[in-house]
C-alpha positions in Angstrom: -86.5 -33.2 7.4 -89.7 -34.7 8.8 -91.7 -32.6 6.4 -89.6 -33.7 3.4 -90.0 -37.4 4.4 -93.7 -36.9 4.8 -93.9 -35.5 1.2 -91.8 -38.3 -0.2 -94.1 -40.9 1.5 -97.2 -39.2 0.1 -95.8 -39.1 -3.4 -95.3 -42.9 -3.3 -99.0 -43.6 -2.5 -100.8 -45.1 -5.5 -104.5 -46.1 -5.8 -105.1 -49.9 -5.5 -108.6 -51.0 -6.5 -111.0 -48.1 -6.7 -109.3 -44.9 -8.0 -112.6 -42.9 -7.7 -112.8 -43.6 -4.0 -109.3 -42.5 -3.3 -108.8 -38.9 -2.2 -106.8 -36.7 -4.5 -103.1 -36.6 -3.4 -103.1 -32.8 -2.9 -106.1 -33.0 -0.6 -104.8 -35.9 1.3 -101.4 -34.2 1.7 -103.1 -31.0 2.8 -105.2 -32.8 5.5 -102.1 -34.6 6.8 -100.1 -31.3 6.8 -102.8 -29.6 8.8 -102.8 -32.4 11.4 -99.0 -32.4 11.7 -99.0 -28.6 12.1 -101.6 -28.7 14.9 -99.8 -31.4 16.7 -96.4 -29.5 16.6 -97.8 -26.1 17.7 -98.3 -27.0 21.4 -94.9 -28.5 22.1 -93.1 -25.7 20.3 -95.1 -23.1 22.3 -93.9 -24.8 25.5 -90.3 -24.9 24.3 -90.4 -21.3 23.3 -92.0 -20.1 26.5 -89.6 -22.0 28.7 -86.5 -20.9 26.8 -87.6 -17.2 27.1 -88.3 -17.7 30.9 -84.9 -19.3 31.5 -83.1 -16.6 29.5 -84.7 -13.8 31.5 -83.2 -15.2 34.8 -79.9 -16.5 33.4 -76.8 -14.5 34.3 -74.2 -16.6 32.5 -73.7 -15.2 29.0 -72.8 -18.5 27.3 -75.9 -20.1 28.6 -78.0 -17.1 27.5 -76.6 -17.6 24.0 -77.5 -21.3 24.1 -81.1 -20.4 25.1 -81.2 -17.8 22.3 -80.2 -20.5 19.9 -83.0 -22.7 21.1 -85.4 -19.7 20.6 -84.1 -19.1 17.1 -84.6 -22.7 16.1 -88.1 -22.7 17.5 -88.8 -19.6 15.4 -87.5 -21.5 12.3 -89.7 -24.5 13.1 -92.7 -22.2 13.6 -92.1 -20.8 10.1 -92.3 -24.4 8.7 -95.6 -24.8 10.5 -96.9 -21.5 9.1 -96.0 -22.8 5.6 -97.8 -26.1 6.3 -100.9 -24.3 7.4 -100.9 -21.8 4.5 -100.7 -24.8 2.2 -103.2 -27.0 4.0 -105.9 -24.4 4.9 -105.8 -21.5 2.5 -108.7 -19.1 2.5 -111.8 -20.1 0.5 -111.6 -18.3 -2.9 -113.9 -15.4 -3.6 -114.1 -15.3 -7.4 -114.7 -12.0 -9.2 -114.3 -11.1 -12.8 -110.8 -9.6 -13.2 -108.9 -8.6 -16.3 -106.0 -10.9 -17.2 -103.8 -7.8 -17.8 -104.4 -6.6 -14.2 -103.5 -10.0 -12.8 -100.2 -10.1 -14.8 -99.3 -6.5 -13.8 -99.9 -7.1 -10.1 -98.1 -10.4 -10.2 -95.0 -8.9 -11.9 -94.9 -6.2 -9.2 -95.3 -8.7 -6.4 -92.6 -11.0 -7.9 -90.2 -8.0 -7.9 -90.8 -7.4 -4.3 -90.4 -11.1 -3.3 -87.2 -11.4 -5.3 -85.9 -7.9 -4.2 -85.5 -6.9 -7.9 -86.0 -3.3 -8.9 -87.0 -4.3 -12.5 -88.4 -7.6 -13.6 -87.4 -8.2 -17.3 -90.9 -9.3 -18.5 -92.1 -9.4 -22.1 -95.9 -9.7 -22.3 -97.7 -10.9 -25.4 -101.2 -9.6 -24.9 -103.1 -11.9 -27.3 -105.7 -12.6 -24.6 -104.6 -10.2 -21.9 -107.8 -8.0 -22.4 -110.0 -11.0 -21.5 -111.5 -11.5 -18.0 -111.3 -14.5 -15.7 -113.5 -15.6 -12.8 -111.1 -16.1 -10.0 -110.0 -14.8 -6.6 -107.6 -12.3 -8.0 -105.5 -12.0 -4.8 -104.8 -15.7 -4.7 -104.1 -16.0 -8.4 -101.7 -13.0 -8.3 -99.9 -14.6 -5.4 -99.6 -17.9 -7.3 -98.4 -16.2 -10.5 -95.9 -14.1 -8.5 -94.4 -17.3 -7.1 -94.0 -18.7 -10.6 -92.3 -15.5 -11.7 -90.0 -15.5 -8.7 -88.9 -19.0 -9.6 -88.2 -17.8 -13.1 -86.1 -14.9 -11.8 -84.2 -17.3 -9.6 -83.4 -19.6 -12.5 -80.9 -17.1 -13.8 -77.5 -16.2 -12.4 -78.4 -12.7 -13.4 -81.9 -11.7 -12.0 -82.3 -9.4 -15.1 -82.8 -12.5 -17.3 -85.8 -12.3 -19.7 -89.2 -13.8 -18.8 -91.9 -14.1 -21.5 -95.6 -14.2 -20.6 -98.2 -15.1 -23.2 -101.9 -14.9 -22.6 -104.3 -16.5 -25.0 -107.8 -18.1 -25.1 -107.8 -21.9 -24.5 -110.3 -24.7 -24.5 -110.9 -24.4 -20.7 -110.5 -20.7 -20.2 -107.5 -18.3 -20.5 -104.1 -19.9 -20.9 -101.1 -18.1 -19.4 -97.6 -19.3 -20.3 -94.6 -18.1 -18.3 -91.3 -19.0 -20.0 -87.7 -18.4 -18.9 -84.4 -19.3 -20.4 -82.7 -20.1 -17.1 -81.2 -23.2 -15.6 -84.1 -25.5 -16.3 -84.9 -28.8 -14.5 -84.1 -32.5 -15.1 -86.9 -35.0 -15.2 -86.7 -36.0 -11.5 -86.7 -32.4 -10.3 -89.5 -31.5 -12.6 -91.6 -34.4 -11.2 -91.2 -33.1 -7.7 -91.3 -29.4 -8.4 -94.8 -28.7 -7.0 -94.3 -30.9 -3.9 -94.3 -28.9 -0.6 -90.8 -28.4 0.8 -89.1 -29.9 -2.2 -86.0 -27.9 -3.4 -83.1 -28.8 -5.6 -81.0 -26.3 -3.7 -78.4 -27.4 -1.1 -78.9 -27.5 2.6 -79.6 -24.1 4.2 -81.8 -23.0 1.2 -85.2 -21.4 1.4 -88.1 -23.7 2.0 -89.4 -25.0 -1.3 -93.0 -23.9 -1.2 -93.3 -21.4 -4.1 -94.6 -23.8 -6.8 -96.5 -25.8 -4.2 -98.4 -22.7 -3.2 -98.9 -21.7 -6.8 -100.3 -25.1 -7.8 -102.5 -25.3 -4.7 -104.1 -21.8 -5.2 -104.6 -22.3 -8.9 -106.3 -25.6 -8.2 -108.6 -24.0 -5.6 -109.6 -21.4 -8.2 -110.7 -24.1 -10.7 -107.5 -23.8 -12.9 -104.6 -26.0 -13.8 -100.8 -25.6 -13.6 -98.4 -27.6 -15.8 -94.6 -27.6 -16.1 -92.2 -28.3 -18.9 -88.5 -27.9 -18.6 -85.2 -28.8 -20.2 -81.9 -28.5 -18.2 -79.9 -25.4 -19.2 -82.6 -24.3 -21.6 -85.3 -23.0 -19.4 -88.8 -23.7 -18.0 -92.3 -23.1 -19.2 -95.2 -22.9 -16.7 -98.7 -23.1 -18.2 -101.6 -21.9 -16.1 -105.2 -22.2 -17.2 -107.8 -20.0 -15.5 -111.6 -20.3 -15.8 -113.7 -17.6 -17.5 -116.9 -18.8 -16.0 
């Protein structure tokens, strides 16, 4: 809940006098996320260690269950911190020339693993898939896999069709990933790339997929844009540099 309040607060920040002097929102949020993560690590380590120590010497079964519940919740909080750190301090990109077709194929395979789907129903239009882009392929594959995973989850049936189109654009190669799933309303669309945002009810997975994707694409000199209509589907447009 703290993480979600933090993101909402950051999204409300607007430049006042000198836009050029104001840090980009993503960078400001990443810096704040890193600081929060570092501050939380120490107390969580103490809580975890004490809970384990007490459990080892506790004979009462009910109290042991309570201590295990503490440990389980510490593990969940640690997972949130790991997500914060991955978003705030990703590895520096190591760009190499990579075929777009290779990136698409690896992303589809990874998305299937993430979503636990044996076959991802992807249709690829290879207009520009034979071109090469200058990016860190591992990071871009991870980003594109997150986009594809979201597309899979937009369907009630994970076998729903996903269309990928690759073509030359003004700023490099443009990839479009389109699904015909549940889509998003305007408010959800506006927040879709915010860390920890999710339209799913309580108990859902942490909403980091599109946040990671946007962050990694940005670090590699690309852009990510979203368009969506409720009950009609979503189109994610990713532009990747060729030079």
